[in-house]
Phi, psi and omega in degrees: 000130173298146180302311181316305181297325175303309191288334174296317174305305184297326184287324177299323175296317178294321181291327182287325178297315180297316178300317179299310182295322179292319179297315174306317183289325177294323175295311181298331183287320180295324182291321183294320183292320177295316181290326174293325180287318179303320177294322175298313179301316181297323181298312180296323178298312182301325178298321184288322175301311176301314187304317182294320180292326185287351179302320176304313182291322183300312181294331184282328192281308195260334182049043189271149180283356174282353185300330177285328174286325175297332177294322183292312176296321177292319178304322186289317180298314183293321179306310180300316177292324186288325185282326169305313180288337176287320186291320181295331188253017189302334181278343184253097191291319179298320177297317180297323176291320173299316182301317181291325174297325175293321178298321178299309176301317175300327170297311180299317178295325179294316183294321178297318183297317178299321181295322177292329180291320178301309183295328179293322176296326172298313181293321187108120176290336176217179194283356181255013180219167174070195183298333183297313179288328182299302188282344173285328174293317184296314187283335172287328173293326180291324183293326191282328174298313185294323173303317184289326176298333179065031183251114190291325182293320177293323183299308178310310186297320180286330173288336173293311180308304176302326175295321181288317169321301176298317176306314184294313186293334179273326190252328181065031179262140184295334187300311181306320179286331177293314181300323182296311183300313176307314181292327177294313187296317177306311179301322177295321181289321187289320179290320182294316182277337188260323186227072181292330181286337178257001188308314179295320178299307187290326178294329182292320183276334178285322177294326175295323177303303188300312180300316176303313189292319183294317181292325176301310182293331180293321183286326171299318180289330170299311174300309181126118185268350173210176182295011180231012186234150177047216188292326175298313179303323177298314188285334174293321179289316181296322178297318176297310183296312182297323179290326171294316179296321177298319181298320183295317179292326188288310173304312182298321183293312183297322178295317179308306180307314181300308178303321175305311183298315183299305179301316175298313181299318184295311179295317182291316175303313176302320182287322171303309182309314180304302185288327173303317179300311185284338174285326173289328181295316182289328180283334172293312181304321182288304191287346178299333182290332186242013184297304189299321173297321177292325183287323175296315170307310181298314179298314183300319184283333176293318182292326181295318182284337176285315182270333181064032174262102180273006176271353169289149177239149180283301173060051177289144179269159172118184186229028182249187187298316176301330169294313182301313182301327179285326176295317180293325174298307177305323176287323174300313178300322172295328176291320176300321183303308182301314182298323185292313173311312179296315177299320175299314183296319179293331180287322177302323178294316184291324180292313173305315180298308181294334164295324180288326176291322179288324170296320178295326174297317183296315179302311177304314177282335173293313183298320183293322177292318182291332184296315189302307182296313183296322185294321183292327183286315183295319174306314178288327172292331180289315181293322174299313173306315174301319178292319182298318178296325175294314179300319179301317182296319183286324183295314179302318179261014174070030184258004186287127169242165184297317185294318176294316179303312185297317179305303188296325181293327184284334182286316176306314181300309186295326183285315183299319173301304179308314184296318185297311182301323187273333164305319181287324170300320171299322179289331178290316175299323180291324184289313178291324179295325184296315185299316186288309183299314174299320170288338171285331186276317191231082186289124167230162175287098188229163166271141179205150176282121186305309182301314178299316185292321173295325173299316178294317179297321175299322182295318176302319186265014188301319186304305179302311179312304192293321186304318185263025170058044183239160175236138180240124176253130182250126181250070184229114173306150175290147176088006182274114192243121170258151163243103190204195182272098183295324184293318172301316178285330181292323184283334183289308187290325178299314173304313185297310187285324176296324179294315187291325179298317191272329192240344186266338191303124171258118183314329191269357182207163180286167182257133177250141189226122177248130172234130180226157178221141177205148177267119176228118175051051176075004183245144178255126174247126176246138179230123174240131185220151164220166184246043182262207194289348180070190182235147184293139186305322180301335186267348188299325186278355180223031177292330181264015172283152174291154177060020170270108187216154165250008179237034182304315179284354178247024173097001179286132178265343180077012182254000189297299187292323182297324176295312178304310175316305188298316178301313181296311186282321186261310182293318181259345173077028188241198183220147188229141183213128180249135170236139184203147175231123187305129189084355186233017173096183183231145174228125180239132176250136179227132182231138185227122178266330189263009180268132177284143184207158177210168173245121177257128181249130175275000000 
């Protein structure tokens, strides 16, 4: 059997298993979604249910006449949520029974609350209405009569009656009501015995007060003075019963959801397990035929990856797809061999080009620097030659005077001094260039002063530095001597400087470059930094890779930092790290543990 056919059968089995698993997952998701909607509806119903029960507390606290409107709004919301909940539970008879029991209690609760509202209307929602204002006006009229009689005893007795009235209405303790009744009887006796001629008027007003106060107390007791009395007590008990019924409903719904989820999960799991087992069995029987060939291919690829020897060949026997793959792989490896040889040659050429470009930059800068002192020397020589011709002419015609000769001699001396100083400067430039260029071309293990080496390098690159409006600061103590490959260090810092000058320049301000070197605990630490445009974050992880450049269209090869990385890690045995924030510059650290060094003190 061809491997293609075997894979087709195997993939078909896997697809069937995935379809079954997807269908099972979708089914479980629908069940979860349904349960979630039920829970959300239960929560909404709970909010409406609690709002309904809280009306009793709200009425008890505030006795507001707006309670009827609130009851109407809450009843509407509760009814809507109850209908929605009933539709959600239409398949669960037990839950519907619990919901009906809650509804029965809610209706009784609402009836009691409406009765309390009716009673409160009779009592009065404020002090200017109902029975409260009736008996208070009656006692005020009685007080006016007592004031007209100018009887202190009657006035005090009426004040005590009112005080016991207020005590009872504030504390609802029976003793105050008993004291109130005793004081009323005492007032009746006092009116009968002391004022027989005003008895009818006083008794009428006193009886009006007694009748109004008695009715007021009766209505309050029917309403319920505390949580265990009257209609309020009934609703308190209903509140507890309804909450227990709601908790039972909630627990029943959650238990039913849990049992349904377990059942659905079990069925789905068994179905998926069965189809997966069948699919894996078919896959195993088919893949068994190609296992050994695949193992041989895997082993070959691992050896190839480990040894990187692309001259080896797989050479599988047979006439199936794997044998054809083996032939194609062998041809590909042969092609890789050819490409790697070409790539190696191209990379060597690019590295040499980069070195020559670096040296070319040095030559260009050196030529520009050398041109200035040589130009001055040539100009001085021309001036000197002109003065000599003047001297010859004056000598020939006998016009030489002592003062003219002194002036000419002073000019000769100044011109010779100028020629000498500029030729010395040219010699120094040539010496610095020879040191840098010779070490780049013929790298040897030598001792060198770090500060002197960098000063020579900066002198060679002065033209480039001035051209890009840059300043370079060295933070290197005198007498730091290294024994290493000067050419490698020259190439490293040349690449650093050229990269900063060409890539880091910000048009609106000068570029500042800092180079420092320190000896710390037997390790040499170099730090190179600039305050230029920095490097984008996405390039930071690959700046040391070959051919990574942002100036490819402007002649950049992307090999500079790759060469630096190889020189630091392989040639010099050190470590290099680059940090950068875009628009805030670059900072490069180099650490060397194996380079000999010493500090020379003059």
